[in-house]
Wavefront OBJ file of the C-alpha trace (Angstrom):
o trace
v 0.000 0.000 0.000
v 1.414 3.394 -0.972
v 1.808 6.138 1.628
v 0.934 9.811 1.172
v 3.345 11.238 3.729
v 6.900 11.107 2.540
v 10.099 11.245 4.592
v 12.633 14.066 4.394
v 14.809 12.393 1.764
v 11.794 11.754 -0.463
v 10.736 15.376 -0.025
v 14.150 16.606 -1.190
v 14.078 14.184 -4.108
v 10.637 15.369 -5.175
v 11.597 19.049 -5.020
v 14.552 18.350 -7.315
v 12.488 16.095 -9.577
v 9.708 18.714 -9.841
v 11.920 20.741 -12.178
v 11.548 17.885 -14.664
v 7.910 17.127 -13.837
v 6.333 20.580 -14.188
v 6.483 23.514 -16.553
v 4.943 25.519 -13.723
v 4.044 24.863 -10.082
v 2.518 27.391 -7.672
v 1.668 26.579 -4.054
v -0.602 28.412 -1.643
v -1.800 27.723 1.887
v -5.443 28.494 2.658
v -6.651 29.252 6.172
v -9.446 26.721 5.712
v -9.878 23.450 3.842
v -11.837 23.910 0.621
v -13.936 21.342 -1.207
v -14.588 23.656 -4.164
v -12.534 25.408 -6.841
v -14.804 27.255 -9.250
v -13.713 29.363 -12.220
v -15.208 32.885 -12.166
v -13.116 34.283 -15.019
v -10.101 33.501 -17.180
v -7.709 34.332 -14.334
v -9.800 33.953 -11.183
v -11.362 31.190 -9.098
v -13.485 30.945 -5.966
v -12.696 28.728 -2.984
v -14.691 28.310 0.233
v -14.390 26.716 3.657
v -16.172 23.414 4.268
v -15.511 22.552 7.926
v -16.956 25.157 10.303
v -20.648 24.961 11.242
v -20.930 28.736 11.681
v -18.214 30.728 9.852
v -16.613 29.722 6.547
v -14.634 32.020 4.280
v -15.621 32.341 0.643
v -12.870 33.929 -1.471
v -12.292 34.957 -5.064
v -8.604 34.555 -5.881
v -6.661 36.025 -8.794
v -4.323 33.390 -10.203
v -0.585 34.123 -10.437
v 0.165 36.292 -13.447
v 3.361 34.322 -13.985
v 1.180 31.317 -14.750
v 0.662 32.778 -18.219
v 4.355 33.249 -18.932
v 5.948 30.883 -21.468
v 9.112 30.586 -19.399
v 9.691 27.742 -16.932
v 8.908 29.292 -13.569
v 9.483 26.371 -11.181
v 8.199 26.846 -7.621
v 6.515 30.173 -6.874
v 5.785 31.782 -3.499
v 2.260 31.931 -2.105
v 2.049 35.712 -2.535
v 1.509 35.077 -6.240
v -2.151 34.383 -5.392
v -4.193 37.485 -4.567
v -7.500 37.715 -2.699
v -9.788 39.911 -4.822
v -13.151 39.493 -3.073
v -14.245 37.763 0.118
v -17.121 37.030 2.450
v -18.381 34.579 5.048
v -20.923 31.774 5.000
v -22.760 30.664 8.137
v -22.644 27.064 6.898
v -20.044 24.789 5.272
v -19.840 25.098 1.482
v -19.723 21.665 -0.154
v -20.729 22.686 -3.690
v -20.216 26.021 -5.468
v -21.116 27.089 -9.011
v -20.656 30.353 -10.890
v -23.451 31.623 -13.145
v -21.539 32.318 -16.342
v -21.862 35.877 -17.648
v -22.786 37.224 -14.200
v -21.141 37.874 -10.838
v -23.506 35.464 -9.094
v -22.490 32.316 -7.203
v -24.732 29.476 -6.033
v -23.645 27.272 -3.125
v -24.927 24.388 -1.026
v -23.799 22.567 2.080
v -24.934 21.063 5.381
v -27.215 20.965 7.250
v -29.898 20.815 4.519
v -30.622 20.863 0.776
v -31.252 24.614 0.363
v -29.142 26.803 -1.927
v -27.486 30.127 -1.121
v -26.991 32.854 -3.747
v -24.057 35.278 -3.586
v -23.065 38.522 -5.337
v -19.341 39.001 -6.028
v -18.218 42.611 -5.557
v -21.618 43.908 -4.490
v -21.922 47.714 -4.880
v -18.389 47.910 -6.280
v -16.873 46.648 -3.031
v -14.457 43.788 -2.352
v -17.203 41.820 -0.571
v -18.933 38.587 -1.618
v -22.418 39.308 -0.310
v -25.196 36.775 0.475
v -28.396 37.490 -1.454
v -31.095 34.936 -0.639
v -31.899 31.235 -0.309
v -33.616 28.788 -2.651
v -35.379 25.759 -1.169
v -36.003 22.382 -2.774
v -39.522 21.126 -3.287
v -38.797 18.710 -0.435
v -36.615 19.734 2.494
v -33.923 17.137 3.204
v -30.935 16.912 5.533
v -28.557 16.149 2.642
v -26.867 19.006 0.751
v -27.777 19.499 -2.894
v -25.696 18.875 -5.979
v -25.770 21.801 -8.400
v -25.444 22.422 -12.140
v -25.872 25.792 -13.839
v -27.020 26.848 -17.297
v -24.673 28.443 -19.833
v -27.423 29.759 -22.091
v -30.796 31.440 -21.865
v -32.262 32.739 -18.629
v -29.994 32.010 -15.632
v -31.203 28.860 -13.932
v -29.878 26.194 -11.611
v -30.459 22.434 -11.535
v -30.311 21.074 -8.005
v -31.295 18.300 -5.591
v -29.940 15.717 -3.165
v -32.155 12.763 -4.202
v -33.475 11.761 -7.624
v -37.076 12.507 -6.646
v -36.128 15.985 -5.388
v -34.426 17.217 -8.562
v -35.732 20.542 -9.849
v -34.716 23.469 -12.060
v -35.122 26.935 -10.547
v -35.159 30.181 -12.521
v -32.904 32.599 -10.653
v -34.710 35.744 -11.746
v -38.184 34.654 -10.637
v -36.867 32.288 -7.921
v -39.524 29.801 -9.040
v -39.190 26.132 -9.946
v -39.680 25.726 -13.707
v -39.188 21.949 -13.817
v -39.196 19.007 -11.434
v -38.824 15.264 -11.930
v -41.935 13.135 -11.677
v -40.503 10.137 -9.863
v -40.494 8.586 -6.412
v -36.917 7.255 -6.708
v -35.043 7.940 -3.470
v -31.494 7.223 -4.701
v -28.953 9.835 -3.655
v -27.587 12.182 -6.314
v -23.802 12.245 -6.728
v -23.412 14.378 -9.883
v -25.507 16.658 -12.106
v -24.817 18.116 -15.557
v -26.933 20.283 -17.872
v -26.386 18.962 -21.411
v -28.370 21.784 -23.019
v -31.161 24.190 -22.139
v -33.568 21.253 -22.464
v -31.690 18.160 -21.247
v -29.754 17.165 -18.177
v -27.831 14.159 -16.949
v -27.844 12.797 -13.424
v -25.628 10.169 -11.800
v -26.858 8.475 -8.650
v -24.676 7.238 -5.834
v -25.387 3.726 -7.153
v -23.843 4.659 -10.496
v -27.041 4.784 -12.570
v -27.285 7.479 -15.237
v -30.582 9.307 -15.614
v -31.238 11.347 -18.770
v -34.135 13.814 -18.639
v -35.730 15.955 -21.347
v -37.391 18.981 -19.745
v -39.615 19.497 -22.801
v -41.357 16.227 -21.984
v -42.666 16.072 -18.390
v -42.027 12.691 -16.851
v -39.399 11.844 -19.462
v -36.654 9.961 -17.642
v -34.461 7.293 -19.187
v -32.102 5.070 -17.211
v -29.432 3.356 -19.339
v -29.006 -0.288 -18.363
v -25.234 -0.440 -18.097
v -24.067 -3.430 -16.081
v -22.103 -1.993 -13.148
v -19.577 -3.649 -10.835
v -21.189 -4.559 -7.528
v -19.890 -4.397 -3.971
v -20.953 -3.414 -0.480
v -20.342 0.265 0.180
v -19.685 1.006 -3.500
v -20.323 4.651 -4.436
v -20.183 6.365 -7.842
v -19.757 9.844 -9.314
v -19.399 11.099 -12.907
v -17.547 13.571 -15.080
v -18.850 14.847 -18.423
v -16.516 15.618 -21.305
v -16.896 19.208 -22.479
v -19.039 19.588 -25.557
v -18.203 21.809 -28.524
v -21.896 22.652 -28.921
v -25.289 21.516 -27.716
v -25.789 19.566 -30.953
v -22.417 17.806 -30.689
v -23.807 14.505 -29.431
v -20.594 12.590 -30.099
v -18.771 14.602 -27.456
v -21.321 13.804 -24.726
v -19.004 11.275 -23.189
v -19.360 10.348 -19.523
v -16.809 8.809 -17.179
v -18.195 7.154 -14.054
v -15.827 6.578 -11.146
v -16.462 4.170 -8.265
v -15.069 4.222 -4.746
v -13.311 0.942 -5.589
v -11.408 2.575 -8.448
v -13.518 1.392 -11.396
v -13.941 3.768 -14.325
v -16.585 3.281 -17.027
v -16.589 5.550 -20.089
v -19.929 5.832 -21.877
v -21.081 7.501 -25.099
v -24.552 8.897 -24.428
v -25.716 7.929 -27.926
v -25.467 4.293 -26.804
v -25.294 4.153 -23.027
v -26.258 0.486 -22.739
v -22.617 -0.612 -22.838
v -19.351 1.206 -22.024
v -16.951 2.392 -24.700
v -14.122 1.380 -22.415
v -13.463 0.693 -18.751
v -10.564 0.291 -16.369
v -9.563 -0.646 -12.851
v -7.318 1.978 -11.270
v -4.785 1.007 -8.629
v -5.569 3.695 -6.031
v -4.802 3.466 -2.335
v -7.735 4.878 -0.388
v -7.070 7.099 2.627
v -10.548 8.654 2.750
v -14.041 7.397 3.524
v -15.670 10.637 2.283
v -17.309 9.772 -1.033
v -18.381 13.402 -1.482
v -14.852 14.463 -2.479
v -14.388 11.744 -5.098
v -13.812 13.580 -8.403
v -13.344 12.572 -12.043
v -12.949 15.235 -14.745
v -12.148 15.309 -18.459
v -9.419 17.599 -19.768
v -11.169 20.283 -21.862
v -8.149 20.878 -24.107
v -6.440 17.471 -24.120
v -8.096 14.602 -25.998
v -9.041 11.463 -24.054
v -7.353 12.496 -20.784
v -9.079 12.499 -17.426
v -8.050 13.263 -13.842
v -9.064 11.397 -10.678
v -8.812 12.515 -7.041
v -10.433 12.130 -3.630
v -8.818 8.821 -2.661
v -5.517 10.051 -1.199
v -3.124 12.992 -1.360
v -2.548 12.709 -5.099
v -4.178 13.630 -8.389
v -3.857 10.912 -11.059
v -3.959 11.689 -14.782
v -4.964 8.936 -17.250
v -5.048 8.673 -21.026
v -8.128 6.630 -21.991
v -7.256 6.366 -25.684
v -5.870 2.835 -25.348
v -8.539 1.563 -22.915
v -10.713 -1.339 -24.078
v -14.375 -2.351 -23.429
v -13.420 -4.973 -20.811
v -11.915 -4.244 -17.388
v -8.135 -4.020 -17.369
v -5.816 -2.446 -14.825
v -4.444 0.852 -16.122
v -1.474 2.940 -14.995
v -1.544 6.738 -14.742
v 0.113 9.000 -17.262
v 1.102 11.407 -14.465
v 0.707 11.699 -10.661
v 0.725 15.005 -8.796
v 2.081 14.188 -5.312
v 2.568 17.734 -4.069
v -0.258 17.861 -1.507
v 1.086 14.891 0.437
v 4.601 16.326 0.343
v 3.392 19.783 1.398
v 2.614 18.352 4.837
v 6.327 18.106 5.552
v 8.205 15.214 7.125
v 7.076 16.027 10.679
v 3.343 15.707 9.974
v 2.291 12.073 9.995
v -1.364 12.616 9.144
v -2.491 11.903 5.592
v -3.626 14.764 3.397
v -6.416 13.900 0.968
v -7.147 15.876 -2.189
v -10.628 17.387 -1.822
v -11.120 18.658 -5.369
v -9.399 19.505 -8.651
v -10.273 21.399 -11.845
v -8.641 21.727 -15.253
v -7.700 25.059 -16.778
v -10.267 25.857 -19.514
v -7.711 26.212 -22.320
v -4.187 25.399 -21.062
v -4.003 21.657 -21.877
v -1.997 20.334 -18.899
v -2.744 22.910 -16.204
v -4.847 21.972 -13.169
v -5.756 23.438 -9.796
v -6.157 21.159 -6.786
v -6.764 21.467 -3.045
v -6.370 19.152 -0.057
v -7.470 18.637 3.533
v -4.263 20.229 4.839
v -5.291 23.602 3.340
v -2.878 23.411 0.417
v -3.953 24.882 -2.927
v -1.810 24.148 -5.979
v -1.837 25.223 -9.603
v 0.386 23.039 -11.752
v 1.284 22.532 -15.376
v 2.547 18.965 -15.770
v 4.904 17.617 -18.404
v 4.006 14.542 -20.440
v 7.227 12.553 -20.110
v 6.304 10.290 -23.035
v 6.129 13.278 -25.357
v 9.377 14.672 -23.976
v 11.304 11.437 -24.527
l 1 2 3 4 5 6 7 8 9 10 11 12 13 14 15 16 17 18 19 20 21 22 23 24 25 26 27 28 29 30 31 32 33 34 35 36 37 38 39 40 41 42 43 44 45 46 47 48 49 50 51 52 53 54 55 56 57 58 59 60 61 62 63 64 65 66 67 68 69 70 71 72 73 74 75 76 77 78 79 80 81 82 83 84 85 86 87 88 89 90 91 92 93 94 95 96 97 98 99 100 101 102 103 104 105 106 107 108 109 110 111 112 113 114 115 116 117 118 119 120 121 122 123 124 125 126 127 128 129 130 131 132 133 134 135 136 137 138 139 140 141 142 143 144 145 146 147 148 149 150 151 152 153 154 155 156 157 158 159 160 161 162 163 164 165 166 167 168 169 170 171 172 173 174 175 176 177 178 179 180 181 182 183 184 185 186 187 188 189 190 191 192 193 194 195 196 197 198 199 200 201 202 203 204 205 206 207 208 209 210 211 212 213 214 215 216 217 218 219 220 221 222 223 224 225 226 227 228 229 230 231 232 233 234 235 236 237 238 239 240 241 242 243 244 245 246 247 248 249 250 251 252 253 254 255 256 257 258 259 260 261 262 263 264 265 266 267 268 269 270 271 272 273 274 275 276 277 278 279 280 281 282 283 284 285 286 287 288 289 290 291 292 293 294 295 296 297 298 299 300 301 302 303 304 305 306 307 308 309 310 311 312 313 314 315 316 317 318 319 320 321 322 323 324 325 326 327 328 329 330 331 332 333 334 335 336 337 338 339 340 341 342 343 344 345 346 347 348 349 350 351 352 353 354 355 356 357 358 359 360 361 362 363 364 365 366 367 368 369 370 371 372 373 374 375 376 377 378 379 380 381 382
């Protein structure tokens, strides 16, 4: 079993090796653990605390300007990140989404399924200001998953269970769509495919495709999934070039046992390819399990939430039957950032890809570390 906390010699080795591993690597220490990294602009992201029951920071950070330099920058000091706007939430923030084209954020977190709306830079200030709450059609004790619309009137898709899923128009604050089902499966992931369709992944790994133009329309692809006690699933959707680009609606489902199934939504009855990932698991929190597709790098996906590392995989050579696959790259920096004297295990809480820089990601961990890194594909270099 691999270990996340490395000794002093390994730390020194990694710092030297990082010159060969990264075109760029910036490190920052947050005051609070964050479970969210949300893009709010080309050079800014929002992070938010997820631990305190009464006072959690929500911050908009400007990314290091040196990140956009073509020169090899190596390690950069934490001052390269700048706090632009900030505020406080009276509850933990477990999910955070930006409404594209606006300065509005939508968040959710314990102790219930309601949503909180925020204004970034309200009245020209440096404050992230709370606006109001949105409640689900059924009040539950589980926090809601969220997806936001990129087109048309600003709206948000949200819910914690399949039967509670609804779409709320943010201008009128009224529900404009809700699922007609009594299914009580938990929701692990939500994605709006277009202004009319959305995709839902349950904690059991089932995909639900809904067409909001047809009330009651809900299709569940019958993919045969690996079984096991305590197995939990989440999904990541490959970015689409346009709403009509059906071929790019490719979904990767990740299980807590390290299974990955890649599905084309035109034929979701059987996977395009699948793999078993060799991941040591240092976390029992399924909510931080994350799988994402690279928006500017074909067939690559990133996996985190199991330990203190982010694993990058190239799915191009994967086949329809389960085989064990090795990562293309592993970012180990969060585990190493603990230092040799800290024997606890950091776990990566979330990661996101840069929208257009092919190999640049941001990631955060339970030890408060926030990294932005541009990794080198050693196979291409050799």
